[in-house]
N, C-alpha and C positions, 0 to 999 in steps of 0.2 A: 516646657516637655517636646522636642524631638515626636514628629510618627516618621513610621517609617515609611517612603516614597517605592511605590510599585514601576517598574518599569512597565509601559503597554505593550501590548501585543505587535505593535506596528512593528513590521518587517523593516524599516528603514534603522530602528533602533535594534535591531539583534545583532550582535556581535558576526554573526552566519549571515549579516545583509551582503551578498554577491551584484553590486551595484554593476558591474562588467555585461552578466545577465540581465541586471533591469534594463540597460541602455540596447542592449541587443534588439531584447525585446521590442521597446518600446520605437526602436528605428524599422526593427521586421514590421512591425505591426503597422507602421505612417507608412513606408511603402506598400503593403499588402492592400491596405483601406483606398489609396489615392491610385492603384490601379483598377480597386474595382468601380470605385469614383469616377473612374474615366479624368481623373484629373492630374497633374503631373508637379513629382516632387521633383525640381529642380537642383541642379545639383547646389546653388546657396541656399535653397530651403531646408534643402536637407544638415548641410551646413550649418546653420544658426538651430536648426532641432537636436544635432547634434550638440552643439557648446548650455544649448538649455539643459539637454539632459546630461554635463560633466558633473551635476550636482542635484542636491532634492534643494537648494535654495532658492529661493527667487534672483531671475537677471533684468537689468534693467539696457532697455535696447543700445545707449551706448556705451555701455561697457559689453557687450555680444561687437557690436562693429569694433571696436578698439582690438579685440579678440581675433576678430573677419581681418583687420587689416593687413597681418603679417602675411595671412594666405592669397588675400583678393586688395589688391590695392588698388583697386578703383569702386572697391563698396565706397558707399554714403549712404550716409541715415534714411534718404529714401527708399536706397535695395534693402536696408533692414525691416522698417518699419512696412514693406508690401511682402517680405516674407514672414514676419508675424501675422498681418493681416492674413494671409492664405493657413497659416499654422492655426490660430484660432478657428477662420471657416468652419475648418478640417476637424475640428477637437482634437487638435493632437497638445494643443496646449492650453494656457488658462494664463488670463491676465489678472494679476494680483492688485487690482484695485487702491488698497490703502500705499504699496510702494511704489505702485508704475510701474510693476515690472511683469515679468513671464517667467511660469515654471510650466515642465512638463506634466500633463495629464495622465495618466496612472489605467485612467478606464475608455481611451478614447476610440473603444472598437465600440462602446454605442453613446447615444445622448441623456444625460444626464444635469443635473442641475448640482453645484456646486459648493460642501463646507469646505472651508481652507482654515483648516490650524495653523500659524503664522508664530515661529519658537523667536522674539525680543532678544535670544541668546547666540543664539547658533544660526539665528536664518532659514534654518529649512523651515519648508513648506508640506503639511501636511493633506492629503484630498482624503475626504471622509463622506458617504453616501448618506449615511445618514436618514433612510427612510422618511422613518419616522416626525424627525423634525422637519422633511422639506412636504408631507404632507399634510402635518398641520399648519405651517404654511401658508400653501395653497386653499386650506381650508381660510384662513383669515383672508386671504389676499379675494376669492372665488366672494365672501362676504361684503368684505366693500366695494363689488365689482370694480374693481380695479382692473384696469390692463396694462400685462407685465411688459415687457421686452426685456431685460435678461435677469436671473436671480443668481443672485451669490451671496457667500455668505463668508465673512471673514471675520477670524477670532485669534486675538492678538494676545499671547500669554509665554508660559517657559512650558517646554515637551518635557514628555516623562524623562528621559535622555538627562538636559541639561539639572533638571530638577533635584537625579539622583547623584549627582555630579557635585549641585548646590549645597545638597545634606552631608553629601561627607567629606566635604572642605568645612563644613561647621564643627565636626567630629575630631 
């Protein structure tokens, strides 16, 4: 028996998702935060951030290099990795460890822990705050007297949009 699949309230999965607005807001936030923090969002860092925000899929460093090469012939892997390091330091992107890739941060205006839902079908990555989960995890870590260097939870599966599409194909 097939059960109906509901699409989540995730704005990435709505038909009204305005990705241009999404990108514009992310770049505007990055520019503002860099000014406030007194750091430079150089043209190369800006371009790398813009390439990462082309969609909500995780992108690998060498894919970024391939996309940047036509615009900047002198770009080398070290150029990309320095830009990525800066963007991570500033909280503008996240590293998706399990994919060895990077995705734009939707909450870069404030420091936060990350729960990333990674669709194995369409490769989109959804960032969730999940405060209850993170609080429970923090309590477990504290009880273990464990010193945390970084904390991220990555969960692989099928997003609501892909699940709905797959359910529709089975009918």
